[in-house]
N, C-alpha and C positions, 0 to 999 in steps of 0.2 A: 896458729896464732897463740902465743903464750899470754897468760894472764898473770898479773902481779897481785898478790893478796896483800892487803893493807894490814898492818899490825893491829891487834886488838887495842881498844882505847885503854889508857892507864887510869889509875884511881882519881887523879885530878880531873881528867876529862869527863869521867863518869859523874863525879860530884858536880862539876860545872853544868853538865846537861841536866842533872836532877834539879839543881837550883833554878836553872832557866825554865824548866817545865813548871816549877812551883810558882813562877811569876807570870805565866801566860794569862792574859786577860786583865792584867792590872791596868787600870785607867785613871786618868786625872778626874777630879770632880767635874761633872759637866758644867761648862761655862767658866771654869776657873783654871787657867793654865798654871801648871806646876804646883797644884794643890791636890791632896787626897790622902786617904788613910795610909796606904803603902808608900806613897811619895814621901810623906813625913818620915817614915822609917828609913828610907834610902838616904834622904838628905841628912838625917841625924847621924848616920854612919860617917859622914864627912864633916860634921860640925856645922851644917847649914840649916836654915829654917825654910819652911814652905814658901813658895814663891820664887825660889832659885831654880835654875835648870837642874834636872835630876837624871838625865840619861847616863852619865858616867857614874853618878852616885849609886846607881843600881849595881854596877859591877863592884864598886868599893864596898858596898854592904855585904856582898857575898865573898869578898876576898879572904876573910879569915879561914873559911872552909876550903876555898878553891885556890887561893894564892894567885888570882888572876891579875891583880893590880898591885903595883908597888905600894908599900905602906907609906912611902914618902910623898906620894901624890894624893892629896885629898881635895877633890873637886867634884862639882856636880855637872860641869860642862865638859863635853868631849874635847872641845878646843883647848880648854885649860890643861887637859892631860897631854894633848899632842904638843903643846907649847913648852912642856917641861921634860923633854926626853932625857935630860942629864940626870934626873932623879930616879931613873929606872935602874 
């Protein structure tokens, strides 16, 4: 049986993994959806205030280093990102 070796991850993948590890354990303020110290940072990266969905904003906050998300799509909602594929 032959095995196929996967290529080593490139610099963008390594940076993305590092940024993801830096955000492990981030939580919203207990009892307050879409609020918190780091949530505010993520939302500010896409021009939104606390209280807005932030799942996609997390990726946008890391995009300058990782180039994971199109600079044309600034949203906190994953659905907002998916609904605008032409901006990619």
